[in-house]
VOTOR-190829 format. One record per residue: x, z, y of N, C-alpha, C, CB in turn; residue number from 1; residue in one letter. Coordinates in steps of 0.02 Angstrom, whole numbers. Each point is the difference from the previous one (the first is absolute). Glycine has a CB too. Layout:
// VOTOR-190829
((X Z Y) (X Z Y) (X Z Y) (X Z Y) NUM 'a') ...
//
This chain:
// VOTOR-190829
((-1589 2232 -2454) (-15 11 66) (46 15 46) (-85 25 -41) 1 'm') ((115 30 13) (75 17 34) (51 -56 16) (-11 103 -64) 2 'r') ((10 -146 27) (65 -48 4) (-41 -55 55) (72 14 -146) 3 'n') ((-128 -9 149) (-40 -65 61) (30 52 62) (-154 -66 -63) 4 's') ((125 98 76) (11 35 58) (62 4 28) (-80 52 -34) 5 'r') ((136 -44 -19) (65 -6 22) (10 -61 37) (33 65 -91) 6 'n') ((-39 -120 45) (13 -82 13) (-55 -19 82) (16 -38 -173) 7 'r') ((-48 66 176) (-27 -3 70) (49 25 43) (-114 14 -33) 8 'n') ((129 32 29) (29 49 43) (74 -38 14) (-69 120 -52) 9 'k') ((103 -146 -1) (61 -46 12) (-27 -61 46) (60 31 -124) 10 'g') ((-100 -59 102) (-16 -65 50) (-9 17 54) (-47 -59 -66) 11 'l') ((7 100 92) (-19 44 89) (81 0 15) (-127 114 -13) 12 't') ((186 -72 -23) (48 15 30) (44 -83 20) (-7 140 -67) 13 'r') ((-3 -188 19) (27 -68 4) (-32 -32 58) (20 -9 -122) 14 'v') ((-81 21 128) (-34 -39 72) (25 40 64) (-120 -37 -62) 15 'g') ((110 91 55) (49 31 58) (42 -16 -2) (-27 71 12) 16 'l') ((90 -94 -31) (71 -5 5) (-2 -82 31) (48 99 -112) 17 'i') ((-97 -121 83) (-25 -89 13) (-20 -4 78) (-63 -25 -132) 18 'v') ((20 96 143) (-42 -9 72) (76 20 60) (-165 56 -53) 19 'v') ((198 1 22) (37 22 57) (69 -46 -12) (-57 134 13) 20 'c') ((86 -192 -46) (19 -36 -5) (-11 -67 67) (-4 68 -125) 21 's') ((-54 -85 98) (-39 -49 49) (14 27 78) (-101 -26 -97) 22 'i') ((70 109 108) (11 -6 81) (80 22 29) (-138 33 10) 23 'l') ((164 -24 -55) (76 22 7) (34 -71 27) (3 101 -109) 24 'f') ((-34 -166 72) (28 -74 16) (-24 -19 79) (-13 -42 -139) 25 'f') ((-58 59 151) (-30 -3 58) (24 22 40) (-70 -5 -36) 26 'l') ((97 88 32) (26 25 71) (76 -21 -6) (-88 112 20) 27 'l') ((121 -137 -78) (61 -34 24) (-3 -73 36) (45 67 -95) 28 'f') ((-111 -112 78) (6 -41 40) (-16 23 79) (-20 -72 -104) 29 'i') ((-4 95 115) (-50 38 72) (71 20 28) (-142 66 -45) 30 'v') ((185 -5 30) (40 44 45) (73 -42 -14) (-74 134 -9) 31 'f') ((89 -172 -50) (70 -13 -22) (-5 -79 22) (24 96 -113) 32 'i') ((-61 -144 94) (14 -78 26) (10 -14 56) (-54 -29 -65) 33 't') ((12 48 120) (4 -15 81) (75 -2 29) (-116 63 16) 34 'p') ((150 -4 -49) (65 -12 44) (35 -58 -33) (17 126 37) 35 'p') ((-36 -151 -101) (47 -61 -24) (-37 -67 20) (51 68 -107) 36 'l') ((-119 -69 130) (-45 -52 24) (69 -63 40) (-138 109 28) 37 'a') ((166 -78 10) (40 -49 60) (52 -43 -55) (3 100 129) 38 'p') ((22 -78 -170) (50 -17 -51) (-12 -72 -14) (8 118 -52) 39 'v') ((-49 -139 23) (-22 -72 -10) (14 -51 53) (-85 51 -63) 40 'r') ((56 -36 137) (19 -33 32) (67 -28 34) (-96 41 -14) 41 'p') ((116 30 18) (83 11 15) (47 -41 -48) (-25 123 39) 42 'i') ((-5 -117 -105) (39 -34 -62) (-10 -86 15) (-31 114 -102) 43 'a') ((-33 -135 129) (1 -69 11) (41 -32 56) (-104 15 -48) 44 'k') ((113 14 97) (47 -2 54) (76 1 -25) (-91 60 71) 45 'r') ((102 -29 -101) (85 9 -48) (-8 -66 -12) (23 124 -75) 46 'v') ((-61 -150 16) (-5 -46 -39) (9 -73 61) (-84 86 -107) 47 'v') ((37 -83 139) (14 -50 69) (56 0 32) (-96 11 22) 48 'c') ((142 35 -7) (61 14 44) (45 -30 -58) (-28 120 86) 49 'g') ((22 -114 -144) (55 -19 -69) (-16 -68 21) (-4 94 -120) 50 't') ((-52 -102 100) (-14 -99 -16) (51 -35 75) (-181 1 -61) 51 'n') ((158 31 113) (27 -40 50) (74 -6 10) (-99 26 44) 52 'l') ((143 51 -64) (45 18 14) (52 -57 -64) (-59 139 65) 53 'k') ((13 -158 -125) (31 -55 -57) (0 -49 48) (-46 26 -125) 54 'g') ((-11 -52 153) (-1 -48 42) (62 -35 48) (-107 56 -15) 55 'l') ((102 7 46) (82 -10 53) (60 -3 -39) (-40 74 95) 56 'g') ((50 -41 -141) (58 -20 -64) (1 -69 -15) (-16 104 -60) 57 't') ((-40 -126 41) (0 -65 -21) (-3 -60 50) (-48 55 -91) 58 'a') ((24 -39 155) (8 -36 47) (99 -8 18) (-150 44 38) 59 'i') ((175 -3 -44) (61 16 15) (42 -45 -38) (-29 112 28) 60 's') ((15 -108 -103) (19 -29 -67) (2 -75 35) (-62 89 -107) 61 'v') ((-5 -126 110) (-8 -65 21) (24 -9 50) (-76 -14 -46) 62 'y') ((85 49 102) (50 -19 76) (78 -15 -13) (-75 89 72) 63 'a') ((93 -75 -150) (60 11 -14) (17 -65 -11) (-5 110 -39) 64 'n') ((-47 -148 5) (20 -72 -44) (-34 -43 50) (0 31 -141) 65 'd') ((-13 -19 198) (-39 -38 52) (24 6 82) (-100 21 -89) 66 'y') ((153 -21 90) (44 17 62) (-15 60 56) (15 -123 -16) 67 'd') ((-59 148 -17) (-10 70 35) (-93 -8 13) (152 16 78) 68 'g') ((-185 -66 -83) (-44 -12 17) (-61 47 -57) (67 -122 65) 69 'y') ((-122 144 -51) (-45 32 -39) (-50 -67 -18) (14 134 61) 70 'a') ((-46 -113 -120) (-21 -55 -37) (-67 -46 42) (45 79 -118) 71 'p') ((-25 -151 114) (-30 -37 48) (-22 -65 -61) (80 45 133) 72 'q') ((-143 -59 -143) (-18 -47 -44) (32 -86 29) (-119 96 -34) 73 'l') ((157 -109 7) (21 -75 9) (-63 -50 33) (85 21 -112) 74 'r') ((-49 -80 160) (-42 -33 24) (6 -13 78) (-59 41 -98) 75 'g') ((-4 -67 124) (5 11 92) (-84 6 10) (126 -92 50) 76 'h') ((-171 101 -82) (-53 17 2) (-5 62 55) (-13 -53 -121) 77 'g') ((-46 50 141) (-26 68 41) (-23 60 -35) (-35 -76 78) 78 'p') ((38 129 -42) (-37 55 -27) (-72 -12 -19) (74 65 66) 79 'w') ((-90 -52 -132) (-72 -22 -8) (-32 51 -22) (18 -106 -21) 80 's') ((-81 118 -13) (-21 55 -34) (-3 -19 -78) (-65 43 106) 81 'k') ((49 -103 -106) (-9 -40 -69) (63 -50 -2) (-143 3 -2) 82 'e') ((199 -9 -69) (37 -33 -38) (-18 -64 28) (10 76 -98) 83 'l') ((23 -131 118) (-13 -66 7) (8 -47 -61) (30 27 110) 84 'g') ((-14 17 -163) (-9 -45 -64) (-11 56 -67) (90 -111 55) 85 'y') ((-108 90 -114) (-21 50 -64) (58 59 1) (-57 -105 -85) 86 'n') ((47 165 81) (50 55 -23) (18 -23 -71) (-51 104 71) 87 'f') ((28 -143 -105) (40 -6 -65) (39 -70 -5) (-91 77 -60) 88 'd') ((90 -107 119) (31 -61 -4) (82 9 -29) (-88 -41 106) 89 'l') ((106 -3 -141) (70 33 -37) (48 -19 44) (-27 -8 -123) 90 'e') ((46 -55 151) (41 -33 34) (-18 -23 61) (36 -20 -91) 91 'k') ((-39 68 148) (-15 -36 75) (45 -25 29) (-68 63 22) 92 'p') ((55 -100 10) (64 -44 46) (-18 13 54) (28 -95 -55) 93 'd') ((22 145 72) (9 39 76) (27 -63 39) (36 139 -35) 94 'f') ((-22 -189 32) (46 -49 58) (-43 -67 -23) (151 57 7) 95 'e') ((-197 -63 -39) (-75 -50 -8) (-50 24 29) (20 -37 -99) 96 'g') ((-62 30 33) (-91 9 -29) (-2 74 41) (-19 -65 -157) 97 'e') ((53 123 151) (-17 56 18) (46 34 54) (-52 -1 -110) 98 'q') ((92 -48 147) (30 12 56) (-34 49 40) (44 -106 -7) 99 'r') ((-99 68 52) (-56 15 73) (-62 39 -31) (26 -124 76) 100 'e') ((-15 131 -155) (-62 65 -15) (-4 49 12) (-11 -29 -59) 101 'a') ((-38 53 75) (-11 80 21) (41 36 -50) (-124 -7 45) 102 'g') ((147 80 4) (29 47 -66) (-31 60 28) (126 -51 -44) 103 'r') ((-127 94 -6) (-36 62 5) (56 53 12) (-102 -38 -78) 104 't') ((98 91 115) (51 49 -11) (-11 34 -79) (5 23 141) 105 'i') ((-70 -4 -165) (8 25 -83) (60 -58 -34) (-155 48 -19) 106 't') ((165 -113 31) (43 -42 -45) (64 28 16) (-66 -108 -5) 107 'a') ((91 133 68) (62 25 33) (-4 57 -49) (4 -39 137) 108 's') ((-55 79 -140) (12 76 -37) (23 -24 -72) (-104 82 66) 109 'w') ((53 -135 -103) (15 -22 -66) (56 -14 -26) (-82 -31 15) 110 'y') ((140 6 34) (58 -15 -17) (27 46 -23) (5 -68 63) 111 'l') ((-19 138 -58) (55 56 -23) (-36 3 -75) (38 84 128) 112 'l') ((-101 -103 -139) (8 -1 -105) (30 -63 -18) (-120 61 -36) 113 'i') ((116 -122 81) (39 -51 -37) (77 18 -2) (-87 -91 36) 114 'r') ((110 115 23) (74 8 -11) (37 65 9) (-7 -107 33) 115 'e') ((-29 180 -30) (9 45 -9) (-38 51 -55) (40 -43 105) 116 'a') ((-65 19 -144) (-21 39 -62) (-63 63 26) (142 -23 -60) 117 'd') ((-158 12 112) (-42 52 30) (-82 -21 -43) (83 11 144) 118 'v') ((-104 28 -146) (-71 1 -32) (-61 2 27) (55 44 -60) 119 's') ((-86 -73 47) (-71 -28 53) (-22 77 30) (-65 -123 -87) 120 'p') ((67 178 24) (-28 74 9) (29 23 67) (-4 32 -131) 121 'k') ((55 -49 142) (48 25 54) (-29 -21 76) (108 -13 -90) 122 's') ((-163 -22 101) (-24 -27 51) (-62 22 19) (64 -80 -26) 123 'f') ((-89 132 -15) (-57 45 4) (14 78 24) (-45 -77 -94) 124 'i') ((1 79 138) (2 77 45) (-43 43 -31) (17 -45 113) 125 'c') ((-20 85 -156) (-77 23 -43) (-40 33 52) (49 28 -123) 126 'p') ((-35 -15 178) (-49 13 45) (-43 -63 21) (73 95 35) 127 'n') ((-53 -162 -39) (-42 -54 -4) (-64 -27 -39) (99 -6 30) 128 's') ((-113 -53 -6) (-52 -16 -41) (22 -63 -43) (-85 51 85) 129 'k') ((141 -76 -79) (40 -63 -24) (28 41 -63) (38 -79 123) 130 'e') ((-52 14 -163) (20 28 -78) (41 -68 -33) (-124 91 -22) 131 'k') ((170 -53 -28) (63 -37 -23) (-10 -54 -5) (39 69 -50) 132 'e') ((0 -131 40) (4 -70 -10) (-10 7 -74) (79 -47 100) 133 'f') ((-117 16 -137) (10 -22 -76) (45 -48 -16) (-103 24 -13) 134 's') ((116 -61 50) (53 -58 -11) (-46 -52 -29) (114 71 -24) 135 'g') ((-188 -77 18) (-24 -32 -39) (-6 -83 36) (-56 122 -55) 136 'e') ((67 -178 27) (1 -58 32) (-8 -56 -52) (69 51 93) 137 'n') ((-126 -94 -52) (-17 -36 -63) (55 -57 -34) (-122 21 51) 138 'p') ((180 -32 -32) (59 -25 -48) (19 52 -49) (48 -71 89) 139 'k') ((-60 151 -67) (30 20 -57) (82 22 27) (-89 -87 -86) 140 'n') ((110 72 138) (53 4 11) (27 72 -4) (-21 -102 56) 141 'l') ((91 115 -57) (29 71 -3) (-4 9 88) (96 -2 -131) 142 'd') ((-108 77 117) (-16 19 82) (62 -17 40) (-79 103 -26) 143 'v') ((150 -97 9) (43 -22 23) (3 -72 44) (27 76 -91) 144 'v') ((-58 -110 39) (0 -75 26) (-63 -30 58) (55 -16 -129) 145 'n') ((-95 71 164) (-55 -17 49) (33 28 56) (-110 3 -69) 146 'l') ((51 -47 115) (40 -3 75) (-34 62 43) (18 -147 4) 147 'w') ((-80 172 -45) (-32 49 53) (-50 33 -42) (13 -70 111) 148 'd') ((-51 144 -92) (-42 30 -27) (-66 -24 -21) (64 64 50) 149 'f') ((-47 -128 -85) (-82 -27 -7) (-18 -30 55) (-38 84 -67) 150 'g') ((-39 -95 38) (-35 -52 48) (-28 43 63) (-37 -86 -105) 151 's') ((54 150 104) (-31 60 32) (49 31 17) (-91 11 -54) 152 's') ((147 -8 103) (74 33 11) (-21 51 1) (69 -64 57) 153 'p') ((-109 81 12) (-10 53 53) (-41 75 -41) (-15 -116 110) 154 'h') ((-14 89 -179) (-30 68 -39) (45 27 -46) (-111 -40 2) 155 'd') ((178 11 4) (56 43 -36) (57 15 32) (-34 -44 -90) 156 'h') ((42 54 149) (59 18 58) (-11 36 45) (36 -86 -9) 157 'v') ((-17 144 9) (-25 57 39) (65 12 57) (-81 60 -111) 158 's') ((124 -83 93) (56 11 62) (-7 -69 42) (97 81 -73) 159 'y') ((-63 -86 163) (10 -46 41) (77 9 -9) (-112 -3 79) 160 'v') ((134 -62 -43) (67 -26 7) (21 -27 61) (-11 -20 -105) 161 'm') ((50 18 139) (21 -18 55) (-2 -88 9) (69 123 -6) 162 'h') ((-115 -139 35) (-14 -67 -15) (78 -55 3) (-142 34 56) 163 'n') ((133 -65 -124) (67 -29 -28) (-18 -77 25) (32 90 -121) 164 'p') ((-86 -112 166) (4 -61 15) (-13 -20 70) (-24 -9 -109) 165 'y') ((48 74 158) (3 1 77) (60 -42 16) (-54 119 18) 166 'g') ((74 -99 40) (42 6 36) (69 17 -18) (-90 16 52) 167 'k') ((68 50 -67) (50 57 -3) (5 40 -72) (-24 12 128) 168 'y') ((31 -45 -193) (-26 0 -63) (66 77 2) (-62 -166 -61) 169 'p') ((38 203 0) (41 78 -4) (76 -47 -36) (-128 131 -38) 170 'a') ((181 -72 71) (59 -21 -37) (35 82 1) (15 -153 42) 171 'h') ((43 137 -91) (27 59 -15) (48 29 71) (-5 -42 -141) 172 'e') ((26 18 164) (24 -13 66) (-45 47 59) (38 -131 -46) 173 'l') ((-99 148 38) (-47 20 52) (23 78 6) (-108 -93 -28) 174 'r') ((73 119 67) (17 75 19) (-4 37 -50) (-36 -6 100) 175 's') ((34 64 -122) (-3 48 -33) (-65 31 8) (115 5 3) 176 'a') ((-135 -11 63) (-74 19 11) (-62 -61 -11) (57 88 89) 177 'a') ((-37 -138 -115) (-36 -60 -8) (-41 8 -69) (92 -71 69) 178 'f') ((-153 55 -48) (-47 17 -56) (-17 -73 -29) (-54 116 57) 179 'a') ((54 -105 -117) (19 -63 -45) (-97 -6 -54) (197 36 -16) 180 'v') ((-214 34 7) (-58 1 -23) (-26 60 -23) (22 -101 -18) 181 'a') ((-87 102 14) (-48 75 -3) (-43 -19 -37) (6 53 103) 182 'a') ((-58 8 -88) (-69 -7 -27) (-54 -46 49) (24 123 -59) 183 'd') ((-64 -134 26) (-45 -58 7) (-11 18 98) (-77 -9 -164) 184 'm') ((83 -59 194) (0 6 88) (-78 20 6) (100 -107 45) 185 'n') ((-118 149 13) (-60 26 6) (-67 -69 23) (80 134 38) 186 'p') ((-42 -178 -11) (-22 -47 28) (-30 -64 -47) (81 50 88) 187 'w') ((-78 -40 -148) (13 -46 -62) (-63 26 -54) (152 -13 18) 188 'm') ((-166 -22 -42) (-56 13 -55) (-12 -71 -53) (-67 88 99) 189 'k') ((90 -58 -174) (-16 -65 -49) (25 -56 44) (-113 43 -65) 190 'k') ((160 -44 90) (34 -60 49) (-27 -18 53) (34 -44 -80) 191 'g') ((-87 69 103) (-41 -21 67) (23 58 47) (-115 -61 -57) 192 'd') ((98 25 126) (21 38 64) (-49 67 19) (45 -122 45) 193 'f') ((-46 172 -38) (-44 54 16) (-3 -30 85) (39 119 -105) 194 'v') ((-103 -121 133) (-14 -13 51) (-29 79 39) (-16 -140 -48) 195 's') ((2 187 24) (-22 47 34) (-6 63 -27) (-44 -80 48) 196 'k') ((71 137 -2) (10 53 -53) (-64 52 -38) (113 -7 74) 197 'p') ((-116 40 -127) (-35 22 -37) (-51 51 31) (89 -33 -76) 198 's') ((-119 64 68) (-33 55 9) (37 50 23) (-67 -33 -72) 199 'e') ((121 44 40) (44 56 17) (51 -8 49) (-20 29 -103) 200 'y') ((9 -99 134) (37 -6 66) (78 -53 -28) (-57 148 62) 201 'g') ((64 -149 -121) (80 -39 -31) (-11 -71 -26) (49 116 -48) 202 'y') ((-12 -180 55) (61 34 29) (-11 -14 94) (94 -29 -135) 203 'p') ((-46 35 184) (-11 18 61) (76 -35 -8) (-102 116 35) 204 'q') ((103 -141 45) (64 -8 45) (27 49 27) (-33 -87 24) 205 'i') ((94 110 -58) (6 87 23) (34 -13 76) (32 74 -139) 206 'i') ((-27 1 158) (17 -8 92) (72 36 -26) (-138 21 106) 207 't') ((174 -64 -54) (73 39 -17) (21 51 26) (31 -82 -15) 208 'a') ((-66 103 56) (13 68 40) (-50 59 -18) (44 -73 100) 209 'n') ((-86 43 -156) (-56 50 -20) (8 26 -81) (-86 -66 92) 210 'd') ((118 105 -108) (18 19 -78) (-62 15 -37) (111 53 28) 211 'e') ((-175 -28 -3) (-65 -5 -28) (-21 -60 -17) (-24 83 56) 212 'd') ((53 -134 -32) (-13 -55 -29) (18 -57 -53) (-20 44 85) 213 's') ((96 -6 -109) (30 -40 -37) (-47 22 -80) (135 -8 88) 214 'y') ((-157 36 -99) (-39 -8 -74) (-53 -50 -4) (16 116 -19) 215 'k') ((-19 -130 70) (-61 -67 -4) (23 -57 -14) (-61 39 77) 216 'y') ((126 -50 -72) (51 -70 -29) (21 19 -85) (71 -25 143) 217 'g') ((-88 72 -149) (31 19 -63) (-31 -51 -78) (10 140 71) 218 'n') ((6 -169 -121) (-31 -16 -42) (-53 39 -36) (90 -57 7) 219 's') ((-130 25 -23) (-56 37 -31) (1 22 -75) (-58 -62 83) 220 'l') ((115 47 -117) (-1 14 -72) (8 76 -4) (49 -115 -38) 221 'y') ((-17 137 78) (7 79 1) (-25 33 33) (72 -9 -25) 222 'h') ((-144 9 22) (-62 37 42) (17 80 0) (-101 -94 -41) 223 'p') ((75 113 124) (-20 68 -15) (-25 43 -41) (2 -33 64) 224 'k') ((35 101 -83) (-48 35 -44) (-39 62 36) (79 -36 -99) 225 'q') ((-129 35 48) (-32 63 34) (-48 46 -63) (-9 -77 136) 226 'v') ((29 139 -114) (-21 63 -56) (-70 -11 -14) (78 95 44) 227 'k') ((-121 -118 -84) (-72 29 -22) (-27 39 -50) (-5 -79 40) 228 'g') ((-41 67 -83) (-25 45 -28) (38 16 -58) (-98 -27 48) 229 's') ((106 103 -56) (43 24 -47) (66 4 13) (-71 -35 -62) 230 'f') ((89 33 136) (63 -16 4) (44 -61 -14) (-27 98 -12) 231 'g') ((-9 -151 -25) (25 -53 -9) (21 -52 51) (-54 34 -87) 232 'r') ((109 -84 87) (-5 -35 71) (-19 -75 -30) (101 80 83) 233 'y') ((-126 -102 -32) (-27 -84 -2) (33 -20 52) (-117 -1 -44) 234 'k') ((124 -60 36) (23 -58 50) (-69 -5 60) (83 -81 -112) 235 'd') ((-45 67 168) (-55 -29 49) (19 -66 0) (-22 97 76) 236 'v') ((-26 -143 -87) (4 -82 -1) (9 -12 54) (-64 -31 -77) 237 'k') ((91 -19 80) (14 -48 82) (51 36 55) (-137 -43 -4) 238 'g') ((182 85 -21) (49 47 30) (55 -20 -37) (-69 98 33) 239 't') ((127 -82 11) (68 -1 -27) (46 37 36) (-21 -101 -42) 240 'g') ((48 144 -14) (32 71 19) (94 -13 0) (-123 82 -71) 241 'e') ((134 -151 23) (74 -10 9) (10 -73 -35) (39 137 -3) 242 's') ((35 -159 -8) (-2 -63 -24) (86 9 -34) (-106 -75 102) 243 'q') ((112 32 -163) (73 13 -26) (19 -54 25) (0 63 -101) 244 'h') ((71 -49 128) (29 -83 50) (81 -7 -43) (-63 25 173) 245 'v') ((74 -78 -196) (55 -13 -16) (39 -40 63) (-45 7 -127) 246 'v') ((120 13 140) (46 -30 42) (44 -53 -13) (-11 92 30) 247 'y') ((41 -131 20) (64 -48 -29) (45 52 -21) (-3 -107 80) 248 'a') ((23 155 -91) (69 28 -29) (-24 22 -69) (61 46 115) 249 'd') ((-120 -67 -128) (-18 31 -75) (-38 88 -12) (121 -86 -29) 250 'g') ((-117 103 81) (-19 80 31) (-80 -6 3) (116 26 89) 251 'h') ((-162 18 -126) (-72 -5 3) (-28 61 28) (-1 -74 -93) 252 's') ((-42 84 139) (-30 68 18) (-84 11 -8) (104 1 87) 253 'a') ((-131 51 -73) (-78 1 6) (-6 9 72) (-36 51 -116) 254 'n') ((29 -78 152) (-11 -1 78) (-87 5 10) (123 -86 28) 255 'e') ((-120 139 28) (-74 14 22) (-30 -43 68) (27 124 -51) 256 'k') ((22 -157 71) (-31 -66 45) (32 -57 -11) (-27 63 87) 257 'q') ((-15 -105 -31) (37 -75 -36) (43 -19 42) (-90 -49 -56) 258 'p') ((102 86 118) (56 -39 48) (69 39 -34) (-80 -21 136) 259 'n') ((106 -3 -202) (40 51 -21) (78 -55 -16) (-119 102 -59) 260 'c') ((108 -174 86) (56 -30 6) (43 -6 58) (-55 -42 -75) 261 'g') ((95 -12 80) (56 -4 49) (-22 13 76) (56 -85 -82) 262 'v') ((-43 125 129) (-29 23 45) (-63 13 -9) (71 -41 52) 263 'r') ((-89 87 -98) (-63 15 -47) (-53 -41 52) (33 139 -67) 264 'n') ((-12 -195 20) (-50 -83 3) (-55 23 -50) (105 -114 11) 265 'd') ((-159 101 3) (-51 -6 -51) (5 -55 -59) (-65 43 95) 266 'n') ((56 -17 -142) (23 -30 -56) (-48 -61 -31) (58 118 -18) 267 'i') ((-126 -111 29) (-55 -32 -14) (-31 -40 58) (-12 85 -82) 268 'y') ((47 -79 140) (-12 -53 58) (52 -41 17) (-70 69 44) 269 't') ((73 -122 -9) (57 -31 37) (-19 16 67) (31 -93 -78) 270 'y') ((59 100 122) (-9 5 70) (-42 -33 45) (89 25 -24) 271 'w') ((-108 -1 62) (-54 -32 40) (29 -49 52) (-71 105 -16) 272 's') ((140 -83 18) (43 -49 58) (74 -22 -42) (-51 77 131) 273 'a') ((61 -129 -135) (57 -15 -4) (60 -5 45) (-67 -32 -64) 274 'e') ((66 57 131) (46 13 41) (-12 52 37) (25 -98 -3) 275 'v') ((23 155 10) (0 67 24) (-67 12 -19) (86 1 94) 276 'd') ((-110 27 -168) (-43 44 -11) (1 51 30) (-4 -39 -78) 277 'p') ((-47 65 81) (-4 72 37) (-6 53 -62) (-68 -46 119) 278 's') ((50 98 -112) (7 63 -65) (-57 -24 -27) (54 119 45) 279 'd') ((-112 -145 -7) (-62 4 -41) (-21 -83 -32) (-46 118 87) 280 'q') ((90 -152 -57) (8 -65 -41) (30 -3 -58) (1 -40 88) 281 'd') ((50 94 -102) (22 11 -59) (-25 55 -55) (81 -47 69) 282 'i') ((-110 112 -37) (-28 45 -30) (-79 -12 -28) (88 62 71) 283 'q') ((-112 -108 -24) (-57 -13 -22) (-17 -61 -3) (-21 90 29) 284 'g') ((47 -144 10) (-9 -68 -45) (-71 -23 10) (84 35 -94) 285 'g') ((-75 -113 56) (-47 -24 -14) (-30 -10 -81) (40 -37 115) 286 't') ((-99 45 -128) (-37 11 -64) (2 -78 -23) (-84 114 33) 287 'a') ((105 -144 -82) (-16 -49 -47) (-75 -32 -6) (93 61 -53) 288 'p') ((-90 -117 55) (-89 -21 19) (20 -50 -54) (-58 14 151) 289 't') ((115 -57 -158) (-21 -69 -42) (95 -11 -44) (-129 -80 124) 290 'g') ((139 32 -130) (34 -25 -30) (49 -62 32) (-86 52 -77) 291 'r') ((76 -66 151) (38 -49 22) (62 37 38) (-105 -88 6) 292 'd') ((142 30 16) (60 23 34) (-6 69 46) (28 -128 -2) 293 'a') ((-69 126 40) (-13 25 43) (1 96 -17) (-63 -136 37) 294 's') ((58 142 -91) (-5 50 -46) (69 25 -36) (-117 -47 -12) 295 'n') ((148 73 48) (73 -18 -24) (35 66 49) (-5 -165 -27) 296 'd') ((78 176 -14) (32 62 33) (50 -70 64) (14 138 -141) 297 'a') ((-8 -74 203) (13 -34 49) (76 2 6) (-114 19 48) 298 'k') ((146 38 -81) (81 2 -7) (20 26 -76) (15 30 137) 299 's') ((43 -22 -144) (20 -6 -43) (-3 105 -2) (69 -163 2) 300 'e') ((-86 178 34) (1 94 -7) (-76 -5 -19) (97 67 109) 301 'g') ((-142 -117 -96) (-65 19 -24) (-29 -12 -54) (-7 -4 85) 302 'd') ((-9 60 -127) (-29 2 -78) (-71 -15 9) (79 91 -52) 303 's') ((-107 -137 19) (-72 -25 -11) (-17 -26 -82) (6 -40 138) 304 'f') ((-14 102 -138) (-19 15 -77) (-77 -22 -25) (84 106 12) 305 'l') ((-88 -158 -49) (-72 -48 -8) (-10 -14 -74) (15 -67 115) 306 'v') ((-67 23 -128) (-4 -6 -67) (-44 -73 3) (7 144 -42) 307 'l') 
//
């Protein structure tokens, strides 16, 4: 009997230790974890910025081999949402059958996979809903032999570039303040154009002399964060706090406002006037609504980052 009572006491002590350990763990979660909660969102932004910086470097490498021009799919076809031929066409005839075929901006991005050894993963912002392109294709071609990010390319690219098919394509001789690529344009979603702001008021054409309006023109891929329960931070969907931007001279920056280009140019819109534009024409500009010729940069200093 004596030995039985001792064993019961031993089990009680073990149980007490287990209970105390659980309580300690719960207290750790409540009091220690909240200050660490913002780390993950911040880490995602760092990865996004690193990806875009790498793409900027790849653009410079590509331009070095193509007379200073940023990636531009060959041919003479218009800017299009869908590629005018199969993305796994092995040998497009750019001066023949495919000469006037529609060209996607995602296909211009894809040239960096074909020729600059960039991974499809580099085109994904961790804060976005886009997914890495697997390379799967009907002909089982190697990923470097394709011409676009599959049949739904806008599902696999998180970043916009200066319209390569317009009147003023990006070139290495542009001003150091000329933006060549950035996080997704707030006026675009899955390859389509946004016609009205969200319930939070994003996006809007900013007012040049009203700094409080600037945030409403930001990319939506890095939303405002608010502190929620237990001190944890959460994203406010439909808002924009900043965007990563790559410039013509290769440097990149995290910008808190979209009017960060040449002469405070709004990088996500095009100038509202081609001759003698006002500050509002440049900093506010006109939001893109389609892929016709009127939706284009109006000057060599007018960055127009789209997809």
